[in-house]
C-alpha positions in Angstrom: 101.8 82.0 102.4 98.1 80.9 102.4 95.5 83.5 101.6 92.1 83.3 103.3 89.3 85.0 101.4 86.0 86.1 103.0 83.1 87.8 101.1 82.0 90.8 103.1 79.3 92.4 100.9 78.1 92.6 97.3 76.5 95.3 95.3 75.1 95.8 91.8 77.2 97.9 89.4 76.0 101.3 88.3 76.1 102.9 84.8 79.3 104.7 85.8 81.0 101.3 86.3 80.8 100.8 82.5 83.5 103.5 82.1 86.0 101.4 84.0 85.5 103.1 87.3 83.7 101.3 90.1 81.3 103.4 92.2 81.3 102.1 95.8 78.3 103.1 97.9 80.2 102.8 101.2 77.3 103.7 103.4 75.4 100.8 101.9 78.4 98.5 102.3 78.6 99.6 106.0 75.0 98.8 106.5 75.3 95.4 104.8 78.5 94.2 106.5 78.4 96.4 109.6 80.5 99.5 110.2 82.4 97.9 113.1 83.3 95.0 110.8 84.7 97.2 108.1 86.5 99.4 110.6 88.1 96.3 112.2 89.3 95.1 108.8 90.7 98.5 107.9 92.5 98.7 111.2 94.6 95.6 110.5 98.1 96.0 109.0 98.1 95.8 105.2 100.7 93.0 105.2 98.1 90.8 107.0 94.7 91.9 105.6 93.3 93.9 102.7 89.8 94.8 101.4 89.4 94.2 97.7 86.6 95.0 95.2 86.2 92.1 92.9 84.3 91.6 89.6 83.6 88.0 88.6 83.1 87.1 85.0 79.4 86.2 84.2 78.2 87.6 87.5 76.1 90.7 87.8 77.4 91.7 91.2 80.6 93.4 92.5 82.0 92.0 95.7 83.8 93.4 98.7 86.3 90.7 99.7 88.6 90.5 102.7 91.9 88.8 102.0 93.8 87.7 105.1 97.4 86.5 104.8 97.9 85.3 108.4 96.5 82.1 109.7 96.3 83.5 113.2 94.4 86.6 112.0 92.1 84.5 109.9 91.2 82.4 113.0 90.5 85.6 115.0 88.5 87.0 112.1 86.4 83.8 111.8 85.7 83.8 115.5 84.7 87.5 115.5 82.7 87.8 112.3 81.6 84.3 111.3 78.1 84.3 109.6 
């Protein structure tokens, strides 16, 4: 199964993130990516699509990433939300 990954948004960590927890400012993510975009992703079945929070070594940002496991859904996503 091929996984398609799309970066949705990024945000700077807060001091609370140093404790191991990640604080996600969802209203800011909704403004950055678009509320309809996030709602569409969350309405997809988990076996086909998931939202992930990702930290990358050496990078100062946290990322919201959509992983899509279906080629058909990835095509639909690309047509709907291509930037």
